[in-house]
N, CA, C, O and the ligand as a Tripos MOL2 file, in Angstrom:
@<TRIPOS>MOLECULE
protein
  249   247    63     0     0
PROTEIN
NO_CHARGES

@<TRIPOS>ATOM
      1 N          -6.0900  -24.5920   -1.8670 N.3       1 MET1
      2 CA         -6.2710  -23.3740   -1.0900 C.3       1 MET1
      3 C          -6.1560  -22.1480   -1.9900 C.2       1 MET1
      4 O          -7.1520  -21.4700   -2.2450 O.2       1 MET1
      5 N          -4.9480  -21.8590   -2.4710 N.am      2 ASP2
      6 CA         -4.8250  -20.6800   -3.3370 C.3       2 ASP2
      7 C          -5.3730  -20.9820   -4.7170 C.2       2 ASP2
      8 O          -5.0230  -21.9870   -5.3350 O.2       2 ASP2
      9 N          -6.2190  -20.1170   -5.1780 N.am      3 VAL3
     10 CA         -6.9050  -20.3500   -6.4450 C.3       3 VAL3
     11 C          -5.9160  -20.2420   -7.5980 C.2       3 VAL3
     12 O          -5.6870  -21.2000   -8.3370 O.2       3 VAL3
     13 N          -5.3410  -19.0630   -7.7340 N.am      4 ASN4
     14 CA         -4.3430  -18.8450   -8.7740 C.3       4 ASN4
     15 C          -3.3630  -17.8130   -8.2620 C.2       4 ASN4
     16 O          -3.4420  -16.6340   -8.6070 O.2       4 ASN4
     17 N          -2.4620  -18.2590   -7.4550 N.am      5 ALA5
     18 CA         -1.5880  -17.3150   -6.7640 C.3       5 ALA5
     19 C          -0.8010  -16.4720   -7.7510 C.2       5 ALA5
     20 O          -0.4630  -15.3230   -7.4690 O.2       5 ALA5
     21 N          -0.5120  -17.0450   -8.9040 N.am      6 GLU6
     22 CA          0.3310  -16.3100   -9.8370 C.3       6 GLU6
     23 C          -0.4230  -15.8920  -11.0890 C.2       6 GLU6
     24 O           0.1800  -15.6600  -12.1370 O.2       6 GLU6
     25 N          -1.7370  -15.7960  -10.9780 N.am      7 ALA7
     26 CA         -2.5150  -15.3480  -12.1250 C.3       7 ALA7
     27 C          -2.1370  -13.9230  -12.4890 C.2       7 ALA7
     28 O          -2.0630  -13.0650  -11.6090 O.2       7 ALA7
     29 N          -1.8990  -13.6540  -13.7520 N.am      8 PRO8
     30 CA         -1.4910  -12.3110  -14.1830 C.3       8 PRO8
     31 C          -2.5890  -11.2820  -13.9780 C.2       8 PRO8
     32 O          -2.3100  -10.1390  -13.6160 O.2       8 PRO8
     33 N          -3.8120  -11.6700  -14.2010 N.am      9 LYS9
     34 CA         -4.9040  -10.7270  -13.9810 C.3       9 LYS9
     35 C          -5.5700  -11.0170  -12.6550 C.2       9 LYS9
     36 O          -5.6670  -12.1690  -12.2330 O.2       9 LYS9
     37 N          -6.0220   -9.9780  -12.0080 N.am     10 MET10
     38 CA         -6.6770  -10.1480  -10.7280 C.3      10 MET10
     39 C          -8.1610  -10.4010  -10.9370 C.2      10 MET10
     40 O          -8.8830   -9.5280  -11.4190 O.2      10 MET10
     41 N          -8.6090  -11.5790  -10.5810 N.am     11 PRO11
     42 CA        -10.0310  -11.8750  -10.7150 C.3      11 PRO11
     43 C         -10.8310  -11.1540   -9.6430 C.2      11 PRO11
     44 O         -10.3240  -10.8260   -8.5700 O.2      11 PRO11
     45 N         -12.0850  -10.9210   -9.9620 N.am     12 GLN12
     46 CA        -12.9320  -10.3470   -8.9360 C.3      12 GLN12
     47 C         -13.4240  -11.4470   -8.0240 C.2      12 GLN12
     48 O         -13.6940  -12.5670   -8.4580 O.2      12 GLN12
     49 N         -13.5340  -11.1110   -6.7610 N.am     13 LEU13
     50 CA        -13.8780  -12.1120   -5.7700 C.3      13 LEU13
     51 C         -15.0680  -11.6760   -4.9440 C.2      13 LEU13
     52 O         -15.3270  -10.4880   -4.7530 O.2      13 LEU13
     53 N         -15.7710  -12.6600   -4.4710 N.am     14 LYS14
     54 CA        -16.8260  -12.4010   -3.5030 C.3      14 LYS14
     55 C         -16.3980  -12.9840   -2.1700 C.2      14 LYS14
     56 O         -16.1310  -14.1800   -2.0580 O.2      14 LYS14
     57 N         -16.3360  -12.1420   -1.1790 N.am     15 ASP15
     58 CA        -16.0080  -12.6360    0.1500 C.3      15 ASP15
     59 C         -17.2840  -13.0790    0.8500 C.2      15 ASP15
     60 O         -18.2370  -12.3100    0.9660 O.2      15 ASP15
     61 N         -17.2960  -14.2940    1.3050 N.am     16 CYS16
     62 CA        -18.4660  -14.8130    1.9940 C.3      16 CYS16
     63 C         -18.7120  -14.0200    3.2770 C.2      16 CYS16
     64 O         -17.8070  -13.8730    4.0980 O.2      16 CYS16
     65 N         -19.9300  -13.5100    3.4550 N.am     17 PRO17
     66 CA        -20.2440  -12.7630    4.6720 C.3      17 PRO17
     67 C         -20.3030  -13.6660    5.8940 C.2      17 PRO17
     68 O         -20.2610  -13.1930    7.0300 O.2      17 PRO17
     69 N         -20.3970  -14.9370    5.6590 N.am     18 LYS18
     70 CA        -20.5600  -15.8610    6.7730 C.3      18 LYS18
     71 C         -19.2220  -16.3820    7.2720 C.2      18 LYS18
     72 O         -18.9360  -16.3230    8.4680 O.2      18 LYS18
     73 N         -18.4010  -16.8910    6.3610 N.am     19 CYS19
     74 CA        -17.1440  -17.5020    6.7940 C.3      19 CYS19
     75 C         -15.9230  -16.7460    6.2800 C.2      19 CYS19
     76 O         -14.7940  -17.0320    6.6780 O.2      19 CYS19
     77 N         -16.1570  -15.7740    5.3880 N.am     20 GLY20
     78 CA        -15.0440  -14.9340    4.9520 C.3      20 GLY20
     79 C         -14.2450  -15.5060    3.8060 C.2      20 GLY20
     80 O         -13.2550  -14.9150    3.3730 O.2      20 GLY20
     81 N         -14.6700  -16.6510    3.3130 N.am     21 ARG21
     82 CA        -13.9300  -17.2760    2.2310 C.3      21 ARG21
     83 C         -14.1090  -16.4880    0.9290 C.2      21 ARG21
     84 O         -15.1900  -15.9630    0.6620 O.2      21 ARG21
     85 N         -13.0610  -16.4100    0.1310 N.am     22 SER22
     86 CA        -13.1400  -15.7220   -1.1470 C.3      22 SER22
     87 C         -13.6340  -16.6870   -2.2150 C.2      22 SER22
     88 O         -13.0770  -17.7680   -2.4110 O.2      22 SER22
     89 N         -14.6850  -16.2720   -2.8950 N.am     23 ASN23
     90 CA        -15.2250  -17.0950   -3.9620 C.3      23 ASN23
     91 C         -15.1590  -16.3290   -5.2770 C.2      23 ASN23
     92 O         -15.0850  -15.1000   -5.2800 O.2      23 ASN23
     93 N         -15.1860  -17.0440   -6.3800 N.am     24 MET24
     94 CA        -15.1660  -16.3930   -7.6770 C.3      24 MET24
     95 C         -16.3810  -15.4880   -7.8260 C.2      24 MET24
     96 O         -17.4270  -15.7200   -7.2200 O.2      24 MET24
     97 N         -16.2210  -14.4460   -8.6510 N.am     25 SER25
     98 CA        -17.2610  -13.4250   -8.7530 C.3      25 SER25
     99 C         -18.5660  -13.9930   -9.3050 C.2      25 SER25
    100 O         -19.6340  -13.4190   -9.0890 O.2      25 SER25
    101 N         -18.4850  -15.1030  -10.0070 N.am     26 ASP26
    102 CA        -19.7140  -15.6710  -10.5610 C.3      26 ASP26
    103 C         -20.2630  -16.8110   -9.6990 C.2      26 ASP26
    104 O         -21.2180  -17.4910  -10.0760 O.2      26 ASP26
    105 N         -19.6490  -16.9990   -8.5530 N.am     27 ALA27
    106 CA        -20.1300  -18.0570   -7.6580 C.3      27 ALA27
    107 C         -21.4760  -17.6680   -7.0540 C.2      27 ALA27
    108 O         -21.6800  -16.5200   -6.6600 O.2      27 ALA27
    109 N         -22.3570  -18.5970   -6.9890 N.am     28 ARG28
    110 CA        -23.6620  -18.3180   -6.3940 C.3      28 ARG28
    111 C         -23.6970  -18.7100   -4.9270 C.2      28 ARG28
    112 O         -24.4480  -18.1530   -4.1260 O.2      28 ARG28
    113 N         -22.8760  -19.6680   -4.6060 N.am     29 TYR29
    114 CA        -22.8340  -20.1380   -3.2300 C.3      29 TYR29
    115 C         -21.3880  -20.2310   -2.7670 C.2      29 TYR29
    116 O         -20.4860  -20.5110   -3.5580 O.2      29 TYR29
    117 N         -21.1820  -19.9980   -1.5000 N.am     30 CYS30
    118 CA        -19.8340  -20.0750   -0.9400 C.3      30 CYS30
    119 C         -19.3000  -21.5020   -1.0510 C.2      30 CYS30
    120 O         -20.0050  -22.4720   -0.7700 O.2      30 CYS30
    121 N         -18.0410  -21.6040   -1.4660 N.am     31 GLU31
    122 CA        -17.4340  -22.9260   -1.5520 C.3      31 GLU31
    123 C         -17.1500  -23.4870   -0.1720 C.2      31 GLU31
    124 O         -17.0220  -24.6990    0.0050 O.2      31 GLU31
    125 N         -17.0520  -22.6060    0.7940 N.am     32 GLY32
    126 CA        -16.6860  -23.0390    2.1300 C.3      32 GLY32
    127 C         -17.8740  -23.4990    2.9450 C.2      32 GLY32
    128 O         -17.8660  -24.5920    3.5110 O.2      32 GLY32
    129 N         -18.9130  -22.6480    3.0050 N.am     33 CYS33
    130 CA        -20.0180  -22.9520    3.9050 C.3      33 CYS33
    131 C         -21.3470  -23.0820    3.1720 C.2      33 CYS33
    132 O         -22.3520  -23.4730    3.7670 O.2      33 CYS33
    133 N         -21.3550  -22.7550    1.8850 N.am     34 GLY34
    134 CA        -22.5640  -22.9440    1.1100 C.3      34 GLY34
    135 C         -23.5730  -21.8130    1.2330 C.2      34 GLY34
    136 O         -24.7040  -21.9370    0.7620 O.2      34 GLY34
    137 N         -23.1750  -20.7130    1.8620 N.am     35 ALA35
    138 CA        -24.0800  -19.5760    1.9940 C.3      35 ALA35
    139 C         -24.3360  -18.9410    0.6330 C.2      35 ALA35
    140 O         -23.4810  -18.9820   -0.2530 O.2      35 ALA35
    141 N         -25.4990  -18.3640    0.4770 N.am     36 SER36
    142 CA        -25.8290  -17.7080   -0.7840 C.3      36 SER36
    143 C         -25.0060  -16.4450   -0.9540 C.2      36 SER36
    144 O         -24.8650  -15.6630   -0.0140 O.2      36 SER36
    145 N         -24.4580  -16.2380   -2.1510 N.am     37 LEU37
    146 CA        -23.6150  -15.0650   -2.4020 C.3      37 LEU37
    147 C         -24.2900  -14.0970   -3.3590 C.2      37 LEU37
    148 O         -23.6460  -13.1900   -3.8870 O.2      37 LEU37
    149 N         -25.5810  -14.2850   -3.5840 N.am     38 LYS38
    150 CA        -26.2190  -13.4590   -4.6150 C.3      38 LYS38
    151 C         -26.2840  -11.9980   -4.2410 C.2      38 LYS38
    152 O         -26.3990  -11.1410   -5.1170 O.2      38 LYS38
    153 N         -26.2120  -11.6960   -2.9660 N.am     39 ASP39
    154 CA        -26.2830  -10.3010   -2.5390 C.3      39 ASP39
    155 C         -24.9130   -9.6860   -2.3230 C.2      39 ASP39
    156 O         -24.7900   -8.5060   -1.9920 O.2      39 ASP39
    157 N         -23.8850  -10.5010   -2.5140 N.am     40 VAL40
    158 CA        -22.5340  -10.0090   -2.2720 C.3      40 VAL40
    159 C         -21.9990   -9.3340   -3.5240 C.2      40 VAL40
    160 O         -22.0960   -9.8780   -4.6240 O.2      40 VAL40
    161 N         -21.4400   -8.1620   -3.3540 N.am     41 VAL41
    162 CA        -20.8660   -7.4340   -4.4780 C.3      41 VAL41
    163 C         -19.4260   -7.8750   -4.6920 C.2      41 VAL41
    164 O         -18.6250   -7.8600   -3.7570 O.2      41 VAL41
    165 N         -19.0930   -8.2650   -5.9170 N.am     42 PRO42
    166 CA        -17.7220   -8.6960   -6.1950 C.3      42 PRO42
    167 C         -16.7390   -7.5560   -6.0050 C.2      42 PRO42
    168 O         -17.0470   -6.3980   -6.2880 O.2      42 PRO42
    169 N         -15.5540   -7.8950   -5.5230 N.am     43 GLN43
    170 CA        -14.5210   -6.8820   -5.3250 C.3      43 GLN43
    171 C         -13.2320   -7.3490   -5.9690 C.2      43 GLN43
    172 O         -12.9580   -8.5470   -6.0500 O.2      43 GLN43
    173 N         -12.4710   -6.4180   -6.4100 N.am     44 THR44
    174 CA        -11.1610   -6.7650   -6.9490 C.3      44 THR44
    175 C         -10.2590   -7.2380   -5.8300 C.2      44 THR44
    176 O         -10.2230   -6.6600   -4.7440 O.2      44 THR44
    177 N          -9.5460   -8.2830   -6.1140 N.am     45 ALA45
    178 CA         -8.7660   -8.9400   -5.0610 C.3      45 ALA45
    179 C          -7.6490   -8.0720   -4.5080 C.2      45 ALA45
    180 O          -7.0280   -7.2600   -5.1940 O.2      45 ALA45
    181 N          -7.4430   -8.2960   -3.2520 N.am     46 THR46
    182 CA         -6.4220   -7.7030   -2.3630 C.3      46 THR46
    183 C          -5.3190   -6.8610   -2.9760 C.2      46 THR46
    184 O          -4.4460   -7.3920   -3.6620 O.2      46 THR46
    185 N          -5.3440   -5.5890   -2.7460 N.am     47 PRO47
    186 CA         -4.2280   -4.7190   -3.1290 C.3      47 PRO47
    187 C          -3.0130   -4.9460   -2.2450 C.2      47 PRO47
    188 O          -1.9150   -4.4890   -2.5630 O.2      47 PRO47
    189 N          -3.2030   -5.6380   -1.1570 N.am     48 GLU48
    190 CA         -2.1020   -5.8250   -0.2100 C.3      48 GLU48
    191 C          -0.9790   -6.6450   -0.8270 C.2      48 GLU48
    192 O           0.1960   -6.4380   -0.5270 O.2      48 GLU48
    193 N          -1.3540   -7.5690   -1.6830 N.am     49 LYS49
    194 CA         -0.3290   -8.3850   -2.3260 C.3      49 LYS49
    195 C           0.5690   -7.5110   -3.1730 C.2      49 LYS49
    196 O           1.7870   -7.6890   -3.1960 O.2      49 LYS49
    197 N          -0.0390   -6.5630   -3.8700 N.am     50 LYS50
    198 CA          0.7440   -5.6510   -4.6960 C.3      50 LYS50
    199 C           1.7230   -4.8790   -3.8260 C.2      50 LYS50
    200 O           2.8850   -4.6930   -4.1870 O.2      50 LYS50
    201 N           1.2420   -4.4410   -2.6900 N.am     51 LYS51
    202 CA          2.0720   -3.6870   -1.7600 C.3      51 LYS51
    203 C           3.2940   -4.5150   -1.3870 C.2      51 LYS51
    204 O           4.4260   -4.0330   -1.4260 O.2      51 LYS51
    205 N           3.0450   -5.7640   -1.0280 N.am     52 GLY52
    206 CA          4.1420   -6.6370   -0.6530 C.3      52 GLY52
    207 C           5.1170   -6.8100   -1.8050 C.2      52 GLY52
    208 O           6.3320   -6.8620   -1.6140 O.2      52 GLY52
    209 N           4.5630   -6.8970   -2.9890 N.am     53 LEU53
    210 CA          5.3930   -7.0700   -4.1660 C.3      53 LEU53
    211 C           6.2820   -5.8510   -4.3630 C.2      53 LEU53
    212 O           7.4760   -5.9740   -4.6340 O.2      53 LEU53
    213 N           5.6840   -4.6740   -4.2230 N.am     54 LEU54
    214 CA          6.4480   -3.4390   -4.3620 C.3      54 LEU54
    215 C           7.5670   -3.3860   -3.3360 C.2      54 LEU54
    216 O           8.7030   -3.0280   -3.6450 O.2      54 LEU54
    217 N           7.2210   -3.7510   -2.1120 N.am     55 ALA55
    218 CA          8.2250   -3.7340   -1.0530 C.3      55 ALA55
    219 C           9.3740   -4.6580   -1.4210 C.2      55 ALA55
    220 O          10.5390   -4.3580   -1.1610 O.2      55 ALA55
    221 N           9.0320   -5.7790   -2.0260 N.am     56 LYS56
    222 CA         10.0690   -6.7240   -2.4430 C.3      56 LYS56
    223 C          10.9400   -6.1160   -3.5320 C.2      56 LYS56
    224 O          12.1650   -6.2380   -3.5180 O.2      56 LYS56
    225 N          10.2750   -5.4590   -4.4730 N.am     57 LEU57
    226 CA         11.0130   -4.8670   -5.5820 C.3      57 LEU57
    227 C          12.0020   -3.8270   -5.0940 C.2      57 LEU57
    228 O          13.1450   -3.7720   -5.5490 O.2      57 LEU57
    229 N          11.5500   -3.0100   -4.1690 N.am     58 PHE58
    230 CA         12.4190   -1.9430   -3.6840 C.3      58 PHE58
    231 C          13.3540   -2.4530   -2.5830 C.2      58 PHE58
    232 O          14.4330   -1.9040   -2.3620 O.2      58 PHE58
    233 N          12.9180   -3.5070   -1.9010 N.am     59 GLY59
    234 CA         13.7890   -4.1650   -0.9310 C.3      59 GLY59
    235 C          14.2550   -3.2780    0.2040 C.2      59 GLY59
    236 O          15.3490   -3.4550    0.7380 O.2      59 GLY59
    237 N          13.4140   -2.3210    0.5680 N.am     60 ARG60
    238 CA         13.8460   -1.4410    1.6490 C.3      60 ARG60
    239 C          12.8450   -1.4630    2.7860 C.2      60 ARG60
    240 O          12.7270   -0.5130    3.5590 O.2      60 ARG60
    241 N          12.1300   -2.5680    2.8670 N.am     61 GLU61
    242 CA         11.0610   -2.6340    3.8630 C.3      61 GLU61
    243 C          11.6120   -2.6880    5.2750 C.2      61 GLU61
    244 O          11.0430   -2.1000    6.1940 O.2      61 GLU61
    245 N          12.7080   -3.3860    5.4460 N.am     62 SER62
    246 CA         13.2500   -3.5120    6.8070 C.3      62 SER62
    247 C          14.4860   -2.6950    6.9680 C.2      62 SER62
    248 O          15.0790   -2.6790    8.0470 O.2      62 SER62
    249 ZN        -18.8900  -19.1210    3.4660 Zn       63 ZN63
@<TRIPOS>BOND
     1     1     2 1
     2     2     3 1
     3     3     4 2
     4     3     5 am
     5     5     6 1
     6     6     7 1
     7     7     8 2
     8     7     9 am
     9     9    10 1
    10    10    11 1
    11    11    12 2
    12    11    13 am
    13    13    14 1
    14    14    15 1
    15    15    16 2
    16    15    17 am
    17    17    18 1
    18    18    19 1
    19    19    20 2
    20    19    21 am
    21    21    22 1
    22    22    23 1
    23    23    24 2
    24    23    25 am
    25    25    26 1
    26    26    27 1
    27    27    28 2
    28    27    29 am
    29    29    30 1
    30    30    31 1
    31    31    32 2
    32    31    33 am
    33    33    34 1
    34    34    35 1
    35    35    36 2
    36    35    37 am
    37    37    38 1
    38    38    39 1
    39    39    40 2
    40    39    41 am
    41    41    42 1
    42    42    43 1
    43    43    44 2
    44    43    45 am
    45    45    46 1
    46    46    47 1
    47    47    48 2
    48    47    49 am
    49    49    50 1
    50    50    51 1
    51    51    52 2
    52    51    53 am
    53    53    54 1
    54    54    55 1
    55    55    56 2
    56    55    57 am
    57    57    58 1
    58    58    59 1
    59    59    60 2
    60    59    61 am
    61    61    62 1
    62    62    63 1
    63    63    64 2
    64    63    65 am
    65    65    66 1
    66    66    67 1
    67    67    68 2
    68    67    69 am
    69    69    70 1
    70    70    71 1
    71    71    72 2
    72    71    73 am
    73    73    74 1
    74    74    75 1
    75    75    76 2
    76    75    77 am
    77    77    78 1
    78    78    79 1
    79    79    80 2
    80    79    81 am
    81    81    82 1
    82    82    83 1
    83    83    84 2
    84    83    85 am
    85    85    86 1
    86    86    87 1
    87    87    88 2
    88    87    89 am
    89    89    90 1
    90    90    91 1
    91    91    92 2
    92    91    93 am
    93    93    94 1
    94    94    95 1
    95    95    96 2
    96    95    97 am
    97    97    98 1
    98    98    99 1
    99    99   100 2
   100    99   101 am
   101   101   102 1
   102   102   103 1
   103   103   104 2
   104   103   105 am
   105   105   106 1
   106   106   107 1
   107   107   108 2
   108   107   109 am
   109   109   110 1
   110   110   111 1
   111   111   112 2
   112   111   113 am
   113   113   114 1
   114   114   115 1
   115   115   116 2
   116   115   117 am
   117   117   118 1
   118   118   119 1
   119   119   120 2
   120   119   121 am
   121   121   122 1
   122   122   123 1
   123   123   124 2
   124   123   125 am
   125   125   126 1
   126   126   127 1
   127   127   128 2
   128   127   129 am
   129   129   130 1
   130   130   131 1
   131   131   132 2
   132   131   133 am
   133   133   134 1
   134   134   135 1
   135   135   136 2
   136   135   137 am
   137   137   138 1
   138   138   139 1
   139   139   140 2
   140   139   141 am
   141   141   142 1
   142   142   143 1
   143   143   144 2
   144   143   145 am
   145   145   146 1
   146   146   147 1
   147   147   148 2
   148   147   149 am
   149   149   150 1
   150   150   151 1
   151   151   152 2
   152   151   153 am
   153   153   154 1
   154   154   155 1
   155   155   156 2
   156   155   157 am
   157   157   158 1
   158   158   159 1
   159   159   160 2
   160   159   161 am
   161   161   162 1
   162   162   163 1
   163   163   164 2
   164   163   165 am
   165   165   166 1
   166   166   167 1
   167   167   168 2
   168   167   169 am
   169   169   170 1
   170   170   171 1
   171   171   172 2
   172   171   173 am
   173   173   174 1
   174   174   175 1
   175   175   176 2
   176   175   177 am
   177   177   178 1
   178   178   179 1
   179   179   180 2
   180   179   181 am
   181   181   182 1
   182   182   183 1
   183   183   184 2
   184   183   185 am
   185   185   186 1
   186   186   187 1
   187   187   188 2
   188   187   189 am
   189   189   190 1
   190   190   191 1
   191   191   192 2
   192   191   193 am
   193   193   194 1
   194   194   195 1
   195   195   196 2
   196   195   197 am
   197   197   198 1
   198   198   199 1
   199   199   200 2
   200   199   201 am
   201   201   202 1
   202   202   203 1
   203   203   204 2
   204   203   205 am
   205   205   206 1
   206   206   207 1
   207   207   208 2
   208   207   209 am
   209   209   210 1
   210   210   211 1
   211   211   212 2
   212   211   213 am
   213   213   214 1
   214   214   215 1
   215   215   216 2
   216   215   217 am
   217   217   218 1
   218   218   219 1
   219   219   220 2
   220   219   221 am
   221   221   222 1
   222   222   223 1
   223   223   224 2
   224   223   225 am
   225   225   226 1
   226   226   227 1
   227   227   228 2
   228   227   229 am
   229   229   230 1
   230   230   231 1
   231   231   232 2
   232   231   233 am
   233   233   234 1
   234   234   235 1
   235   235   236 2
   236   235   237 am
   237   237   238 1
   238   238   239 1
   239   239   240 2
   240   239   241 am
   241   241   242 1
   242   242   243 1
   243   243   244 2
   244   243   245 am
   245   245   246 1
   246   246   247 1
   247   247   248 2
@<TRIPOS>SUBSTRUCTURE
     1 MET1         2 RESIDUE 1 A MET
     2 ASP2         6 RESIDUE 1 A ASP
     3 VAL3        10 RESIDUE 1 A VAL
     4 ASN4        14 RESIDUE 1 A ASN
     5 ALA5        18 RESIDUE 1 A ALA
     6 GLU6        22 RESIDUE 1 A GLU
     7 ALA7        26 RESIDUE 1 A ALA
     8 PRO8        30 RESIDUE 1 A PRO
     9 LYS9        34 RESIDUE 1 A LYS
    10 MET10       38 RESIDUE 1 A MET
    11 PRO11       42 RESIDUE 1 A PRO
    12 GLN12       46 RESIDUE 1 A GLN
    13 LEU13       50 RESIDUE 1 A LEU
    14 LYS14       54 RESIDUE 1 A LYS
    15 ASP15       58 RESIDUE 1 A ASP
    16 CYS16       62 RESIDUE 1 A CYS
    17 PRO17       66 RESIDUE 1 A PRO
    18 LYS18       70 RESIDUE 1 A LYS
    19 CYS19       74 RESIDUE 1 A CYS
    20 GLY20       78 RESIDUE 1 A GLY
    21 ARG21       82 RESIDUE 1 A ARG
    22 SER22       86 RESIDUE 1 A SER
    23 ASN23       90 RESIDUE 1 A ASN
    24 MET24       94 RESIDUE 1 A MET
    25 SER25       98 RESIDUE 1 A SER
    26 ASP26      102 RESIDUE 1 A ASP
    27 ALA27      106 RESIDUE 1 A ALA
    28 ARG28      110 RESIDUE 1 A ARG
    29 TYR29      114 RESIDUE 1 A TYR
    30 CYS30      118 RESIDUE 1 A CYS
    31 GLU31      122 RESIDUE 1 A GLU
    32 GLY32      126 RESIDUE 1 A GLY
    33 CYS33      130 RESIDUE 1 A CYS
    34 GLY34      134 RESIDUE 1 A GLY
    35 ALA35      138 RESIDUE 1 A ALA
    36 SER36      142 RESIDUE 1 A SER
    37 LEU37      146 RESIDUE 1 A LEU
    38 LYS38      150 RESIDUE 1 A LYS
    39 ASP39      154 RESIDUE 1 A ASP
    40 VAL40      158 RESIDUE 1 A VAL
    41 VAL41      162 RESIDUE 1 A VAL
    42 PRO42      166 RESIDUE 1 A PRO
    43 GLN43      170 RESIDUE 1 A GLN
    44 THR44      174 RESIDUE 1 A THR
    45 ALA45      178 RESIDUE 1 A ALA
    46 THR46      182 RESIDUE 1 A THR
    47 PRO47      186 RESIDUE 1 A PRO
    48 GLU48      190 RESIDUE 1 A GLU
    49 LYS49      194 RESIDUE 1 A LYS
    50 LYS50      198 RESIDUE 1 A LYS
    51 LYS51      202 RESIDUE 1 A LYS
    52 GLY52      206 RESIDUE 1 A GLY
    53 LEU53      210 RESIDUE 1 A LEU
    54 LEU54      214 RESIDUE 1 A LEU
    55 ALA55      218 RESIDUE 1 A ALA
    56 LYS56      222 RESIDUE 1 A LYS
    57 LEU57      226 RESIDUE 1 A LEU
    58 PHE58      230 RESIDUE 1 A PHE
    59 GLY59      234 RESIDUE 1 A GLY
    60 ARG60      238 RESIDUE 1 A ARG
    61 GLU61      242 RESIDUE 1 A GLU
    62 SER62      246 RESIDUE 1 A SER
    63 ZN63       249 GROUP 0 **** ****
């Protein structure tokens, strides 16, 4: 499921327009449903994880 949860660098991802699965930026077809990804623009992966990490670091979320 998780590609590289602890990868130091954030890979660019292509989100499948059909099923929403995240595929590697160089993927031509979705790993989930096989839809063509050639028209999908790669995006840098989720800033939300960073947010969660920051919240953990500061520990004042709740
Ligand atoms: Zn898909």
